[in-house]
N, C-alpha and C positions, 0 to 999 in steps of 0.2 A: 476408402472413405466409409465411415461407420455411421449409419443413420441414428442408432441409439446414442452414440456419443454426441452427435449434433443436438438431439432433443434434450439430453441431460444438461449439456452445456448451456443451451438456451434457457432452461428452467433455472439453473443456479445463477446465471447472469441476470435474469429478471429479478431474482431475490436480492442479489448483491446491489443492483442498481437502486432499488428501493431502500436498501439498508444504509446507503450513503447518508440519507436524511431522515430516515424513520427506523422503526424496528429496533435492533440492538445498536446500530451505528458502530459495530465492531467486526461483524462477520465479513464485511466487504474488504477489510484490510488485507493486503497481500500475504501477510504471514499466516492468515487463516484461509483466505480464498485460494491461494495457489496450491496448497496440498489437496484441497477438495477438487480443484480442476485437474490436478495430477492424478487423483484417484479415478476420475472419469476418463482421462486420456490414457491411463494405464502406466503412469510413471510417477509414483508418489515421491520418490527420492528427489527427482528434479523439481517437483513442486515445493518440497521443503527448502531446497537450496535457493531457488529463485524467489520463493516467498520471503525468506529471511533477508536476502540481499535487497529485494525491491522494497521491503519495509524500511530498511535503512535509507534508501534513496528518497522515500516519500515521508519520512518521519517528521521532518520540519515543515512540510507543506500543508498549509491550512487555507481554506477559502475565506476571503474577506469581502463581504458584500457580493457584488457582481463579479469580482475578480476570482476566477476559478483556476486552481493549479492543474497541472497535467493529471488526468483522471486515473485513479488507482485501479478501478475496476477494469476498464478497457485495456490499460497497460498490462495488468496481470494476465488477462486472457491472451493477448497478442504474444507476450513473452513466452507463455507456456506453449502456445501453438507453434511458434517459431522453433522453440527448443525441442519439443517432443515430436511434432508432426513433420516439420521441415528439416530437422536434424542440424540446426544451427548450434554453434557454441553458445553456452549459457550467457556469457558476458556480451557476445554479439547480439543475442536475442534481446537482452535487457537494453542495449544501446539502441537497437532498431525499434523497440516497442514505444520509446518515448515520442516518436513521431505520431503514432496512433493515439497514445495517451493524451497528447495535446489536442488532437481532434476530438477526443472524448469530452473535453471541457466545452466545446461548441454544442455538443448534444445537450449537455446540462443547461447551458445558456438558452438554447432553443426551447427546451421544455419550460424554463422559467418565463420566457417571453410569451409562450402560448398561454400559460396559466395566469399571467398577469391580467389577461382579458376576462378570466373566469372568477377573479377575486370578488368582483361585484356580486356574483351569485352567492358566494360565501357570506359576504356582508349582509345581503338581503335575507339569507337563511338565519343568520345570527339575530338580525333585527326582529324576525318573526318567531324567534325561539324554536327553530327547526333544526335539531341536531342531525337528522337524516340528510338534510340538504347540505350541511357542512361536510358530512361524511362522503356524500356523492362527489363533491368537488375534490376531496382528498384522494378518493379512489380513482378519479379520472387522471389526476396528476401522477399517481403511482403507475397506472396502466400505460400512460404515454411514455414515461421515463423508462419503465421496465421493458416495454415492447421495443423501443428504439435500441436499447442496449442489447436485448436478445437478438434482434435482427443483425446488429453489427457483429455479435459473436458468431452467428452462423455464417455470415459472409467471410469473416476472418478464418474460420475453420476450413471452409471450402477453398478459399484462396491460398491458405497456408499449405494444404495438401497438394493443390494444383501446382504451386510454385516450388515444391520441394526439390524437384530436379533442377530447375533453373537456379535456385539458391546454391545447390551443391556445385553446379558448374561455375557459378560466380565465385564460390570459395576456392575452387581449383585454379581458375584463370585470373582472378582479381583478388589475390590474397591480401593486397594492401588495403582494400576496402573493408574486408571482414576483420582485418587486424585493427583498423581504425575504429570499427564498431565495437570490437572487444575491448579496446583501450578505453573508449568512452563509457561503455557499460561498467567496466571495472572501476572507473573513477567516480561514477555517479553516486555510489554508496557513501563515499567520503564527503561529497558535496552536500548530500542530504543531511548527513549528521552534522556537518559544519553549520548548516542553516539553523538546526536546532540549538547547537551550542551558542551561536551568536545571540539567540534570544534568552537562553536559560543560564549560561555559565556566569559565575561571579568571579571577580579577580582573585580572590583568595583560594579558589578551587583549581587554579592552573597547575599547581604542584602535584595535586592528587591525580589530575587528568594525565599528566606526563608520566607519573609513576605507574598508572594503569597501562599505558602503552608499553612501558618497559617490562612490566610483569607479563603482558600478553606475548611479547617477543621472546622472553626467556622461557616461559612455560611452553609456548608453542614449539620451541626447538628441542624440547626434551621428549624423546620418543615415547616414554612410558606415561607422560602426562598430556601430550599434545591433543589427544582426543577429547579431553575434558577441560581444555584451556579456558574457554569462555565461562564455564561453570565455576572453575576455581577463581578466576578473576572477579566474577560476580560475588562470590563468598567474601573475598577480600574487600570489595566495595561495601557490602553489608556490614562487615566488621568495622570498617572506618566510619560509616554512617552512624552506627550504634554508639561507638566511642565518642564521636563528635557531639551527638545528642546528649549523652550522659555528662560529658565534661563541660561543653560550651552551652548547650541548651538549658540544662537544669540550673547551671550557675547564673545564666542571664536572667532566668525567671525568678530565681531567688533574690537577685539584686533589684528586680522590678517589684518585689513584694509578694511573690508566690504565684501559683498557677490560678487561672480563672476557670470557669466552667467549660471553656472551649468554644464558646459562641462568640 
């Protein structure tokens, strides 16, 4: 157990927790957060793999009012601790982390509940033209949220290290359980992307989507090209998008009477 790792993990978790609703609103995403956590824990490669996979799992999840999806920050931390410190298979770590990610949404809801009682103070400060009073309310909110998440990250680190032997024993004697977690974790990336497609995809795009899957399978099975598979498929997607814009988009605008000023 490394004290420096615990402290650094708590610090970045504090920042990520606030970043969910303030600051950049990008740094907390798994694709960025997991490599940073991997750098702290000493395994950047695992951070890149888990970050990219977890991003696909969460890409279609958005909070709507008081309904919070499984929390990306806490899920990223737990998945990385399980994979790096507890030695779990990456897919199994991703499957197991969803339990704790769901718990993370209750932390957010708890913070919102606490802050609902302080909103009167912000209203009072606004009525008195007191920017410092509004800032204090915002800082209290950030401190509560960041502190709760930082505490959970430290407990997760200590627990993950302490349970590493038990988890390894479980993998040896209850392979069916770890196999189930691995299958669930491997499946979740497709579920997350499917949620996004359900919202965004248009009926006339299905052919291009299926063609993309075919290209990925073909290129991925060519030894000399497999390492750049996603990049090559992305280039094909850009080419199709540019062609569609030039052929369909410009033609449609011309039929409507030309381009506007874009507003």
